[in-house]
N, CA, C and O atoms as a Tripos MOL2 file, in Angstrom:
@<TRIPOS>MOLECULE
protein
  284   283    71     0     0
PROTEIN
NO_CHARGES

@<TRIPOS>ATOM
      1 N         114.8030  111.2010   47.5170 N.3       1 MET1
      2 CA        115.9050  111.4440   46.2410 C.3       1 MET1
      3 C         116.9430  110.3340   46.3530 C.2       1 MET1
      4 O         117.4170  109.9710   47.4300 O.2       1 MET1
      5 N         117.2310  109.8730   45.2880 N.am      2 ARG2
      6 CA        118.2720  108.9050   45.2420 C.3       2 ARG2
      7 C         119.5420  109.6880   44.6130 C.2       2 ARG2
      8 O         119.3780  110.5930   43.7940 O.2       2 ARG2
      9 N         120.7860  109.2830   45.0430 N.am      3 TYR3
     10 CA        122.1630  109.8490   44.7330 C.3       3 TYR3
     11 C         122.9130  108.8320   44.0470 C.2       3 TYR3
     12 O         122.7700  107.6630   44.4050 O.2       3 TYR3
     13 N         123.7130  109.1320   43.0830 N.am      4 VAL4
     14 CA        124.8700  108.4750   42.5340 C.3       4 VAL4
     15 C         126.2510  109.2160   42.9550 C.2       4 VAL4
     16 O         126.6180  110.2880   42.4730 O.2       4 VAL4
     17 N         126.8940  108.5370   43.8460 N.am      5 ILE5
     18 CA        128.1240  108.8860   44.4560 C.3       5 ILE5
     19 C         129.1520  108.2370   43.9310 C.2       5 ILE5
     20 O         129.1790  107.0070   43.9020 O.2       5 ILE5
     21 N         130.2430  109.0900   43.3930 N.am      6 GLU6
     22 CA        131.5700  108.6040   42.9930 C.3       6 GLU6
     23 C         132.5930  108.9920   43.9250 C.2       6 GLU6
     24 O         132.9090  110.1790   44.0040 O.2       6 GLU6
     25 N         133.2090  108.0160   44.7250 N.am      7 VAL7
     26 CA        134.2120  108.4790   45.7150 C.3       7 VAL7
     27 C         135.5680  107.9120   45.3920 C.2       7 VAL7
     28 O         135.6970  106.7510   45.0040 O.2       7 VAL7
     29 N         136.5110  108.6830   45.5440 N.am      8 PHE8
     30 CA        137.9420  108.2870   45.3590 C.3       8 PHE8
     31 C         138.7410  108.4880   46.6870 C.2       8 PHE8
     32 O         138.5230  109.4590   47.4110 O.2       8 PHE8
     33 N         139.5940  107.6160   46.9560 N.am      9 ARG9
     34 CA        140.4670  107.7790   48.2380 C.3       9 ARG9
     35 C         141.8430  108.0370   47.8190 C.2       9 ARG9
     36 O         142.3730  107.3510   46.9450 O.2       9 ARG9
     37 N         142.4140  108.9540   48.3810 N.am     10 SER10
     38 CA        143.9670  109.3430   48.2020 C.3      10 SER10
     39 C         144.5430  109.5330   49.4470 C.2      10 SER10
     40 O         143.9140  109.5040   50.5050 O.2      10 SER10
     41 N         146.0050  109.7730   49.3080 N.am     11 PRO11
     42 CA        146.6460  109.9120   50.6130 C.3      11 PRO11
     43 C         146.1930  111.2510   51.4340 C.2      11 PRO11
     44 O         146.3430  111.3520   52.6520 O.2      11 PRO11
     45 N         145.6310  112.2440   50.6260 N.am     12 GLY12
     46 CA        145.0820  113.4910   51.0060 C.3      12 GLY12
     47 C         143.7320  113.4580   51.5910 C.2      12 GLY12
     48 O         143.2630  114.4200   52.1990 O.2      12 GLY12
     49 N         143.1280  112.3800   51.4120 N.am     13 GLY13
     50 CA        141.6530  112.2990   51.8680 C.3      13 GLY13
     51 C         140.7740  111.6840   50.7930 C.2      13 GLY13
     52 O         141.2860  110.9210   49.9730 O.2      13 GLY13
     53 N         139.5300  111.9630   50.7510 N.am     14 VAL14
     54 CA        138.5060  111.5300   49.6910 C.3      14 VAL14
     55 C         138.0370  112.6890   49.0100 C.2      14 VAL14
     56 O         137.9460  113.8130   49.5040 O.2      14 VAL14
     57 N         137.7110  112.3120   47.7100 N.am     15 HIS15
     58 CA        137.0630  113.3750   46.8400 C.3      15 HIS15
     59 C         136.2120  112.6220   45.7820 C.2      15 HIS15
     60 O         136.2850  111.4010   45.6460 O.2      15 HIS15
     61 N         135.4180  113.3980   45.0570 N.am     16 GLY16
     62 CA        134.5870  112.7320   44.2960 C.3      16 GLY16
     63 C         133.4200  113.7200   43.7430 C.2      16 GLY16
     64 O         133.5360  114.9450   43.7770 O.2      16 GLY16
     65 N         132.3640  113.0900   43.2680 N.am     17 SER17
     66 CA        131.2310  113.8840   42.8840 C.3      17 SER17
     67 C         129.9620  113.1720   43.2330 C.2      17 SER17
     68 O         129.9040  111.9610   43.4460 O.2      17 SER17
     69 N         128.8610  114.0710   43.2830 N.am     18 VAL18
     70 CA        127.6800  113.5510   43.7120 C.3      18 VAL18
     71 C         126.5380  113.9910   42.5100 C.2      18 VAL18
     72 O         126.4840  115.1240   42.0310 O.2      18 VAL18
     73 N         125.6950  112.9320   42.1490 N.am     19 LEU19
     74 CA        124.7110  113.3140   41.0240 C.3      19 LEU19
     75 C         123.4110  112.8930   41.7320 C.2      19 LEU19
     76 O         123.2910  111.7260   42.1050 O.2      19 LEU19
     77 N         122.4330  113.7910   41.9330 N.am     20 GLY20
     78 CA        121.1830  113.5930   42.4180 C.3      20 GLY20
     79 C         120.2340  113.3190   41.2390 C.2      20 GLY20
     80 O         120.1230  114.0620   40.2640 O.2      20 GLY20
     81 N         119.5400  112.1340   41.4400 N.am     21 GLU21
     82 CA        118.6900  111.8620   40.2300 C.3      21 GLU21
     83 C         117.5020  112.7150   40.2450 C.2      21 GLU21
     84 O         117.0480  113.0970   41.3240 O.2      21 GLU21
     85 N         116.9540  113.0480   39.1170 N.am     22 GLY22
     86 CA        115.8420  114.0550   39.0520 C.3      22 GLY22
     87 C         116.2520  115.4210   39.4990 C.2      22 GLY22
     88 O         115.4050  116.0340   40.1490 O.2      22 GLY22
     89 N         117.4400  116.0340   39.2610 N.am     23 CYS23
     90 CA        117.8430  117.1600   39.4610 C.3      23 CYS23
     91 C         117.0580  118.3200   38.6790 C.2      23 CYS23
     92 O         116.8310  118.2470   37.4710 O.2      23 CYS23
     93 N         116.6740  119.3750   39.4680 N.am     24 ALA24
     94 CA        115.9480  120.3160   38.7270 C.3      24 ALA24
     95 C         116.9720  121.2930   37.9470 C.2      24 ALA24
     96 O         118.1730  121.3430   38.2150 O.2      24 ALA24
     97 N         116.3170  122.0860   36.9150 N.am     25 GLU25
     98 CA        117.2420  122.7210   36.1010 C.3      25 GLU25
     99 C         118.0830  123.7080   36.9080 C.2      25 GLU25
    100 O         119.2650  123.8710   36.6050 O.2      25 GLU25
    101 N         117.4470  124.4650   38.0620 N.am     26 ALA26
    102 CA        118.0530  125.1750   38.9100 C.3      26 ALA26
    103 C         119.3120  124.6360   39.7030 C.2      26 ALA26
    104 O         120.1800  125.3670   40.1810 O.2      26 ALA26
    105 N         119.2910  123.3870   39.7700 N.am     27 ASP27
    106 CA        120.4010  122.6920   40.3620 C.3      27 ASP27
    107 C         121.5350  122.1940   39.5250 C.2      27 ASP27
    108 O         122.3210  121.3650   39.9840 O.2      27 ASP27
    109 N         121.6530  122.6880   38.2650 N.am     28 GLY28
    110 CA        122.5970  122.4810   37.3480 C.3      28 GLY28
    111 C         122.0610  121.5210   36.1190 C.2      28 GLY28
    112 O         122.7850  121.1820   35.1830 O.2      28 GLY28
    113 N         120.9150  121.2020   36.2420 N.am     29 GLY29
    114 CA        120.1810  120.4740   35.2970 C.3      29 GLY29
    115 C         120.5730  118.9680   35.4190 C.2      29 GLY29
    116 O         121.4340  118.5820   36.2090 O.2      29 GLY29
    117 N         119.8380  118.0950   34.5280 N.am     30 PRO30
    118 CA        119.9410  116.7420   34.6360 C.3      30 PRO30
    119 C         121.4670  116.2480   34.2080 C.2      30 PRO30
    120 O         121.9290  116.6210   33.1300 O.2      30 PRO30
    121 N         122.0510  115.5930   34.8900 N.am     31 GLY31
    122 CA        123.2730  115.1250   34.6970 C.3      31 GLY31
    123 C         124.3640  115.9130   35.2370 C.2      31 GLY31
    124 O         125.5260  115.6930   34.8950 O.2      31 GLY31
    125 N         124.0250  116.8950   36.1320 N.am     32 HIS32
    126 CA        125.0400  117.8370   36.6410 C.3      32 HIS32
    127 C         125.7150  117.1060   37.9070 C.2      32 HIS32
    128 O         125.0490  116.7100   38.8630 O.2      32 HIS32
    129 N         127.0120  116.9830   37.8130 N.am     33 ARG33
    130 CA        127.7380  116.4460   38.9410 C.3      33 ARG33
    131 C         128.2190  117.6010   39.9560 C.2      33 ARG33
    132 O         128.6950  118.6400   39.4980 O.2      33 ARG33
    133 N         128.1010  117.4200   41.2040 N.am     34 THR34
    134 CA        128.5340  118.3460   41.9860 C.3      34 THR34
    135 C         129.8610  117.6520   42.8240 C.2      34 THR34
    136 O         129.7600  116.6550   43.5390 O.2      34 THR34
    137 N         131.0270  118.3520   42.5910 N.am     35 PRO35
    138 CA        132.2990  117.7980   43.2160 C.3      35 PRO35
    139 C         132.3020  118.0840   44.7230 C.2      35 PRO35
    140 O         131.7240  119.0330   45.2510 O.2      35 PRO35
    141 N         133.0830  117.0670   45.3990 N.am     36 PHE36
    142 CA        133.2190  117.5090   46.8170 C.3      36 PHE36
    143 C         134.6550  116.9890   47.2190 C.2      36 PHE36
    144 O         135.2030  116.0750   46.6030 O.2      36 PHE36
    145 N         135.1670  117.5690   48.1850 N.am     37 HIS37
    146 CA        136.4780  117.2420   48.9100 C.3      37 HIS37
    147 C         136.3250  117.0440   50.3050 C.2      37 HIS37
    148 O         136.1640  117.9930   51.0730 O.2      37 HIS37
    149 N         136.3700  115.7750   50.7010 N.am     38 GLY38
    150 CA        136.2110  115.4950   52.2050 C.3      38 GLY38
    151 C         134.9430  114.9420   52.5610 C.2      38 GLY38
    152 O         133.9340  115.1860   51.9000 O.2      38 GLY38
    153 N         134.9410  114.2030   53.5820 N.am     39 TRP39
    154 CA        133.5230  113.6550   54.1950 C.3      39 TRP39
    155 C         132.5700  114.4160   54.5440 C.2      39 TRP39
    156 O         131.4050  114.1240   54.2720 O.2      39 TRP39
    157 N         132.9170  115.5750   55.2350 N.am     40 LEU40
    158 CA        131.8990  116.6220   55.6420 C.3      40 LEU40
    159 C         131.2450  117.2920   54.5310 C.2      40 LEU40
    160 O         130.0380  117.5300   54.5780 O.2      40 LEU40
    161 N         132.0700  117.6560   53.3920 N.am     41 GLU41
    162 CA        131.5380  118.3240   52.3960 C.3      41 GLU41
    163 C         130.3980  117.4370   51.5860 C.2      41 GLU41
    164 O         129.3660  117.9000   51.0990 O.2      41 GLU41
    165 N         130.8150  116.0800   51.5550 N.am     42 LEU42
    166 CA        129.9270  115.0300   50.9810 C.3      42 LEU42
    167 C         128.5090  115.1200   51.8230 C.2      42 LEU42
    168 O         127.4120  115.3010   51.2950 O.2      42 LEU42
    169 N         128.7100  114.9830   53.0110 N.am     43 LEU43
    170 CA        127.5220  114.9180   53.9710 C.3      43 LEU43
    171 C         126.6140  116.1310   53.8030 C.2      43 LEU43
    172 O         125.3860  116.0470   53.8060 O.2      43 LEU43
    173 N         127.3690  117.3800   53.6420 N.am     44 SER44
    174 CA        126.4900  118.6130   53.4810 C.3      44 SER44
    175 C         125.7620  118.5050   52.1370 C.2      44 SER44
    176 O         124.6390  119.0000   52.0360 O.2      44 SER44
    177 N         126.3060  117.9200   51.1570 N.am     45 LEU45
    178 CA        125.6230  117.8470   49.7330 C.3      45 LEU45
    179 C         124.4410  116.9260   49.8180 C.2      45 LEU45
    180 O         123.5470  116.9890   48.9750 O.2      45 LEU45
    181 N         124.4090  115.9890   50.9110 N.am     46 LEU46
    182 CA        123.2410  114.9380   50.8960 C.3      46 LEU46
    183 C         122.2000  115.5650   52.0400 C.2      46 LEU46
    184 O         121.1880  114.9160   52.3010 O.2      46 LEU46
    185 N         122.3980  116.5540   52.5710 N.am     47 GLU47
    186 CA        121.3160  117.0990   53.4710 C.3      47 GLU47
    187 C         120.3080  117.8010   52.7570 C.2      47 GLU47
    188 O         120.6400  118.6190   51.8990 O.2      47 GLU47
    189 N         118.9970  117.5530   53.0390 N.am     48 PRO48
    190 CA        117.9470  118.3150   52.3890 C.3      48 PRO48
    191 C         117.9460  119.8870   52.6070 C.2      48 PRO48
    192 O         118.1830  120.3950   53.7030 O.2      48 PRO48
    193 N         117.7040  120.4860   51.6500 N.am     49 PRO49
    194 CA        117.7890  122.0300   51.8680 C.3      49 PRO49
    195 C         116.8050  122.3600   52.9880 C.2      49 PRO49
    196 O         115.8000  121.6810   53.1980 O.2      49 PRO49
    197 N         117.1610  123.4800   53.7230 N.am     50 PRO50
    198 CA        116.3270  124.0080   54.6180 C.3      50 PRO50
    199 C         114.9250  124.4820   54.0960 C.2      50 PRO50
    200 O         114.8530  124.8500   52.9240 O.2      50 PRO50
    201 N         113.8460  124.4970   54.8610 N.am     51 ASP51
    202 CA        112.5810  124.7730   54.5350 C.3      51 ASP51
    203 C         112.3480  126.1660   54.7060 C.2      51 ASP51
    204 O         112.0290  126.4570   55.8590 O.2      51 ASP51
    205 N         112.4230  127.2860   53.7600 N.am     52 PRO52
    206 CA        112.4760  128.6380   53.9610 C.3      52 PRO52
    207 C         111.0790  129.1670   54.6730 C.2      52 PRO52
    208 O         111.0030  130.3540   54.9870 O.2      52 PRO52
    209 N         110.0550  128.3330   54.9040 N.am     53 ALA53
    210 CA        108.9060  128.8150   55.6130 C.3      53 ALA53
    211 C         108.9990  128.4100   57.1830 C.2      53 ALA53
    212 O         108.2590  128.9280   58.0190 O.2      53 ALA53
    213 N         109.8710  127.5420   57.4700 N.am     54 SER54
    214 CA        110.1220  127.2870   58.8190 C.3      54 SER54
    215 C         110.7970  128.2980   59.8610 C.2      54 SER54
    216 O         110.8010  128.1670   61.0850 O.2      54 SER54
    217 N         111.4000  129.3930   59.0710 N.am     55 THR55
    218 CA        112.1450  130.2080   59.9640 C.3      55 THR55
    219 C         111.7040  131.6790   59.5900 C.2      55 THR55
    220 O         111.3880  131.9740   58.4380 O.2      55 THR55
    221 N         111.7000  132.5660   60.6130 N.am     56 GLU56
    222 CA        111.4350  133.9690   60.2800 C.3      56 GLU56
    223 C         112.6670  134.4730   59.6910 C.2      56 GLU56
    224 O         113.7030  133.8280   59.8540 O.2      56 GLU56
    225 N         112.6680  135.6610   58.9580 N.am     57 PRO57
    226 CA        113.8480  136.2560   58.7360 C.3      57 PRO57
    227 C         114.7180  136.6930   59.7360 C.2      57 PRO57
    228 O         114.1720  137.2690   60.6780 O.2      57 PRO57
    229 N         115.9000  136.5710   59.7740 N.am     58 GLY58
    230 CA        116.8620  136.7070   60.8400 C.3      58 GLY58
    231 C         117.0870  135.7770   61.7380 C.2      58 GLY58
    232 O         118.0700  135.8650   62.4750 O.2      58 GLY58
    233 N         116.2130  134.7410   61.8190 N.am     59 GLU59
    234 CA        116.3980  133.4340   62.5300 C.3      59 GLU59
    235 C         117.2250  132.4860   61.9090 C.2      59 GLU59
    236 O         117.4040  132.5010   60.6910 O.2      59 GLU59
    237 N         117.8220  131.5310   62.7740 N.am     60 ARG60
    238 CA        118.4670  130.4580   62.1060 C.3      60 ARG60
    239 C         117.6600  129.1650   62.4260 C.2      60 ARG60
    240 O         116.9830  129.0850   63.4510 O.2      60 ARG60
    241 N         117.7460  128.2060   61.5640 N.am     61 ALA61
    242 CA        117.0040  126.8190   61.8270 C.3      61 ALA61
    243 C         117.8300  126.1310   62.8660 C.2      61 ALA61
    244 O         119.0580  126.1510   62.7890 O.2      61 ALA61
    245 N         117.1560  125.4820   63.9010 N.am     62 CYS62
    246 CA        117.6280  124.7460   64.9720 C.3      62 CYS62
    247 C         117.4540  123.2330   64.6910 C.2      62 CYS62
    248 O         116.3830  122.7060   64.3910 O.2      62 CYS62
    249 N         118.6460  122.5990   64.8260 N.am     63 ALA63
    250 CA        118.5660  121.1000   64.5760 C.3      63 ALA63
    251 C         117.9380  120.4730   65.8680 C.2      63 ALA63
    252 O         117.9990  121.1110   66.9180 O.2      63 ALA63
    253 N         117.3740  119.3230   65.8270 N.am     64 ALA64
    254 CA        116.9390  118.6520   66.9230 C.3      64 ALA64
    255 C         117.9430  118.4610   68.0050 C.2      64 ALA64
    256 O         119.0410  118.0690   67.6090 O.2      64 ALA64
    257 N         117.8210  118.6320   69.1550 N.am     65 GLY65
    258 CA        118.8480  118.4230   70.2730 C.3      65 GLY65
    259 C         119.7480  119.5210   70.3680 C.2      65 GLY65
    260 O         120.6240  119.4010   71.2250 O.2      65 GLY65
    261 N         119.7370  120.7140   69.5910 N.am     66 ASP66
    262 CA        120.5060  121.7870   69.7150 C.3      66 ASP66
    263 C         120.1660  122.6320   70.7830 C.2      66 ASP66
    264 O         119.2870  123.4740   70.5950 O.2      66 ASP66
    265 N         120.7720  122.5350   71.9780 N.am     67 ASP67
    266 CA        120.3890  123.3010   73.3110 C.3      67 ASP67
    267 C         120.5560  124.7250   73.1060 C.2      67 ASP67
    268 O         119.8910  125.5110   73.7810 O.2      67 ASP67
    269 N         121.5230  125.1960   72.0910 N.am     68 SER68
    270 CA        121.8080  126.5650   72.0640 C.3      68 SER68
    271 C         120.5890  127.3920   71.5030 C.2      68 SER68
    272 O         120.5050  128.6140   71.6330 O.2      68 SER68
    273 N         119.6650  126.6150   70.8750 N.am     69 CYS69
    274 CA        118.4330  127.3830   70.3010 C.3      69 CYS69
    275 C         117.2080  127.3900   71.2890 C.2      69 CYS69
    276 O         116.1750  127.9840   70.9820 O.2      69 CYS69
    277 N         117.3290  126.7950   72.3440 N.am     70 ASP70
    278 CA        116.2900  127.0020   73.4190 C.3      70 ASP70
    279 C         116.1050  128.3380   73.9290 C.2      70 ASP70
    280 O         117.0770  129.0000   74.2950 O.2      70 ASP70
    281 N         114.7920  128.8300   73.9840 N.am     71 ALA71
    282 CA        114.4830  130.2510   74.3440 C.3      71 ALA71
    283 C         114.0780  130.1700   75.8540 C.2      71 ALA71
    284 O         113.7590  131.1910   76.4630 O.2      71 ALA71
@<TRIPOS>BOND
     1     1     2 1
     2     2     3 1
     3     3     4 2
     4     3     5 am
     5     5     6 1
     6     6     7 1
     7     7     8 2
     8     7     9 am
     9     9    10 1
    10    10    11 1
    11    11    12 2
    12    11    13 am
    13    13    14 1
    14    14    15 1
    15    15    16 2
    16    15    17 am
    17    17    18 1
    18    18    19 1
    19    19    20 2
    20    19    21 am
    21    21    22 1
    22    22    23 1
    23    23    24 2
    24    23    25 am
    25    25    26 1
    26    26    27 1
    27    27    28 2
    28    27    29 am
    29    29    30 1
    30    30    31 1
    31    31    32 2
    32    31    33 am
    33    33    34 1
    34    34    35 1
    35    35    36 2
    36    35    37 am
    37    37    38 1
    38    38    39 1
    39    39    40 2
    40    39    41 am
    41    41    42 1
    42    42    43 1
    43    43    44 2
    44    43    45 am
    45    45    46 1
    46    46    47 1
    47    47    48 2
    48    47    49 am
    49    49    50 1
    50    50    51 1
    51    51    52 2
    52    51    53 am
    53    53    54 1
    54    54    55 1
    55    55    56 2
    56    55    57 am
    57    57    58 1
    58    58    59 1
    59    59    60 2
    60    59    61 am
    61    61    62 1
    62    62    63 1
    63    63    64 2
    64    63    65 am
    65    65    66 1
    66    66    67 1
    67    67    68 2
    68    67    69 am
    69    69    70 1
    70    70    71 1
    71    71    72 2
    72    71    73 am
    73    73    74 1
    74    74    75 1
    75    75    76 2
    76    75    77 am
    77    77    78 1
    78    78    79 1
    79    79    80 2
    80    79    81 am
    81    81    82 1
    82    82    83 1
    83    83    84 2
    84    83    85 am
    85    85    86 1
    86    86    87 1
    87    87    88 2
    88    87    89 am
    89    89    90 1
    90    90    91 1
    91    91    92 2
    92    91    93 am
    93    93    94 1
    94    94    95 1
    95    95    96 2
    96    95    97 am
    97    97    98 1
    98    98    99 1
    99    99   100 2
   100    99   101 am
   101   101   102 1
   102   102   103 1
   103   103   104 2
   104   103   105 am
   105   105   106 1
   106   106   107 1
   107   107   108 2
   108   107   109 am
   109   109   110 1
   110   110   111 1
   111   111   112 2
   112   111   113 am
   113   113   114 1
   114   114   115 1
   115   115   116 2
   116   115   117 am
   117   117   118 1
   118   118   119 1
   119   119   120 2
   120   119   121 am
   121   121   122 1
   122   122   123 1
   123   123   124 2
   124   123   125 am
   125   125   126 1
   126   126   127 1
   127   127   128 2
   128   127   129 am
   129   129   130 1
   130   130   131 1
   131   131   132 2
   132   131   133 am
   133   133   134 1
   134   134   135 1
   135   135   136 2
   136   135   137 am
   137   137   138 1
   138   138   139 1
   139   139   140 2
   140   139   141 am
   141   141   142 1
   142   142   143 1
   143   143   144 2
   144   143   145 am
   145   145   146 1
   146   146   147 1
   147   147   148 2
   148   147   149 am
   149   149   150 1
   150   150   151 1
   151   151   152 2
   152   151   153 am
   153   153   154 1
   154   154   155 1
   155   155   156 2
   156   155   157 am
   157   157   158 1
   158   158   159 1
   159   159   160 2
   160   159   161 am
   161   161   162 1
   162   162   163 1
   163   163   164 2
   164   163   165 am
   165   165   166 1
   166   166   167 1
   167   167   168 2
   168   167   169 am
   169   169   170 1
   170   170   171 1
   171   171   172 2
   172   171   173 am
   173   173   174 1
   174   174   175 1
   175   175   176 2
   176   175   177 am
   177   177   178 1
   178   178   179 1
   179   179   180 2
   180   179   181 am
   181   181   182 1
   182   182   183 1
   183   183   184 2
   184   183   185 am
   185   185   186 1
   186   186   187 1
   187   187   188 2
   188   187   189 am
   189   189   190 1
   190   190   191 1
   191   191   192 2
   192   191   193 am
   193   193   194 1
   194   194   195 1
   195   195   196 2
   196   195   197 am
   197   197   198 1
   198   198   199 1
   199   199   200 2
   200   199   201 am
   201   201   202 1
   202   202   203 1
   203   203   204 2
   204   203   205 am
   205   205   206 1
   206   206   207 1
   207   207   208 2
   208   207   209 am
   209   209   210 1
   210   210   211 1
   211   211   212 2
   212   211   213 am
   213   213   214 1
   214   214   215 1
   215   215   216 2
   216   215   217 am
   217   217   218 1
   218   218   219 1
   219   219   220 2
   220   219   221 am
   221   221   222 1
   222   222   223 1
   223   223   224 2
   224   223   225 am
   225   225   226 1
   226   226   227 1
   227   227   228 2
   228   227   229 am
   229   229   230 1
   230   230   231 1
   231   231   232 2
   232   231   233 am
   233   233   234 1
   234   234   235 1
   235   235   236 2
   236   235   237 am
   237   237   238 1
   238   238   239 1
   239   239   240 2
   240   239   241 am
   241   241   242 1
   242   242   243 1
   243   243   244 2
   244   243   245 am
   245   245   246 1
   246   246   247 1
   247   247   248 2
   248   247   249 am
   249   249   250 1
   250   250   251 1
   251   251   252 2
   252   251   253 am
   253   253   254 1
   254   254   255 1
   255   255   256 2
   256   255   257 am
   257   257   258 1
   258   258   259 1
   259   259   260 2
   260   259   261 am
   261   261   262 1
   262   262   263 1
   263   263   264 2
   264   263   265 am
   265   265   266 1
   266   266   267 1
   267   267   268 2
   268   267   269 am
   269   269   270 1
   270   270   271 1
   271   271   272 2
   272   271   273 am
   273   273   274 1
   274   274   275 1
   275   275   276 2
   276   275   277 am
   277   277   278 1
   278   278   279 1
   279   279   280 2
   280   279   281 am
   281   281   282 1
   282   282   283 1
   283   283   284 2
@<TRIPOS>SUBSTRUCTURE
     1 MET1         2 RESIDUE 1 A MET
     2 ARG2         6 RESIDUE 1 A ARG
     3 TYR3        10 RESIDUE 1 A TYR
     4 VAL4        14 RESIDUE 1 A VAL
     5 ILE5        18 RESIDUE 1 A ILE
     6 GLU6        22 RESIDUE 1 A GLU
     7 VAL7        26 RESIDUE 1 A VAL
     8 PHE8        30 RESIDUE 1 A PHE
     9 ARG9        34 RESIDUE 1 A ARG
    10 SER10       38 RESIDUE 1 A SER
    11 PRO11       42 RESIDUE 1 A PRO
    12 GLY12       46 RESIDUE 1 A GLY
    13 GLY13       50 RESIDUE 1 A GLY
    14 VAL14       54 RESIDUE 1 A VAL
    15 HIS15       58 RESIDUE 1 A HIS
    16 GLY16       62 RESIDUE 1 A GLY
    17 SER17       66 RESIDUE 1 A SER
    18 VAL18       70 RESIDUE 1 A VAL
    19 LEU19       74 RESIDUE 1 A LEU
    20 GLY20       78 RESIDUE 1 A GLY
    21 GLU21       82 RESIDUE 1 A GLU
    22 GLY22       86 RESIDUE 1 A GLY
    23 CYS23       90 RESIDUE 1 A CYS
    24 ALA24       94 RESIDUE 1 A ALA
    25 GLU25       98 RESIDUE 1 A GLU
    26 ALA26      102 RESIDUE 1 A ALA
    27 ASP27      106 RESIDUE 1 A ASP
    28 GLY28      110 RESIDUE 1 A GLY
    29 GLY29      114 RESIDUE 1 A GLY
    30 PRO30      118 RESIDUE 1 A PRO
    31 GLY31      122 RESIDUE 1 A GLY
    32 HIS32      126 RESIDUE 1 A HIS
    33 ARG33      130 RESIDUE 1 A ARG
    34 THR34      134 RESIDUE 1 A THR
    35 PRO35      138 RESIDUE 1 A PRO
    36 PHE36      142 RESIDUE 1 A PHE
    37 HIS37      146 RESIDUE 1 A HIS
    38 GLY38      150 RESIDUE 1 A GLY
    39 TRP39      154 RESIDUE 1 A TRP
    40 LEU40      158 RESIDUE 1 A LEU
    41 GLU41      162 RESIDUE 1 A GLU
    42 LEU42      166 RESIDUE 1 A LEU
    43 LEU43      170 RESIDUE 1 A LEU
    44 SER44      174 RESIDUE 1 A SER
    45 LEU45      178 RESIDUE 1 A LEU
    46 LEU46      182 RESIDUE 1 A LEU
    47 GLU47      186 RESIDUE 1 A GLU
    48 PRO48      190 RESIDUE 1 A PRO
    49 PRO49      194 RESIDUE 1 A PRO
    50 PRO50      198 RESIDUE 1 A PRO
    51 ASP51      202 RESIDUE 1 A ASP
    52 PRO52      206 RESIDUE 1 A PRO
    53 ALA53      210 RESIDUE 1 A ALA
    54 SER54      214 RESIDUE 1 A SER
    55 THR55      218 RESIDUE 1 A THR
    56 GLU56      222 RESIDUE 1 A GLU
    57 PRO57      226 RESIDUE 1 A PRO
    58 GLY58      230 RESIDUE 1 A GLY
    59 GLU59      234 RESIDUE 1 A GLU
    60 ARG60      238 RESIDUE 1 A ARG
    61 ALA61      242 RESIDUE 1 A ALA
    62 CYS62      246 RESIDUE 1 A CYS
    63 ALA63      250 RESIDUE 1 A ALA
    64 ALA64      254 RESIDUE 1 A ALA
    65 GLY65      258 RESIDUE 1 A GLY
    66 ASP66      262 RESIDUE 1 A ASP
    67 ASP67      266 RESIDUE 1 A ASP
    68 SER68      270 RESIDUE 1 A SER
    69 CYS69      274 RESIDUE 1 A CYS
    70 ASP70      278 RESIDUE 1 A ASP
    71 ALA71      282 RESIDUE 1 A ALA
């Protein structure tokens, strides 16, 4: 998926909006911009959604290299 990212820098940090090309209606429809405040929030918007089939109910998804998930 491609994104259009509008970023503004101010003394208080960065803010702006993200527009994903081909957004589904459930995501706010075509042309829906999602605002963000700060780099971490921007990065979280760009992450792919978790695959619900990959985890059992009550389990959390583990990232590669996350030693806290080793059983």
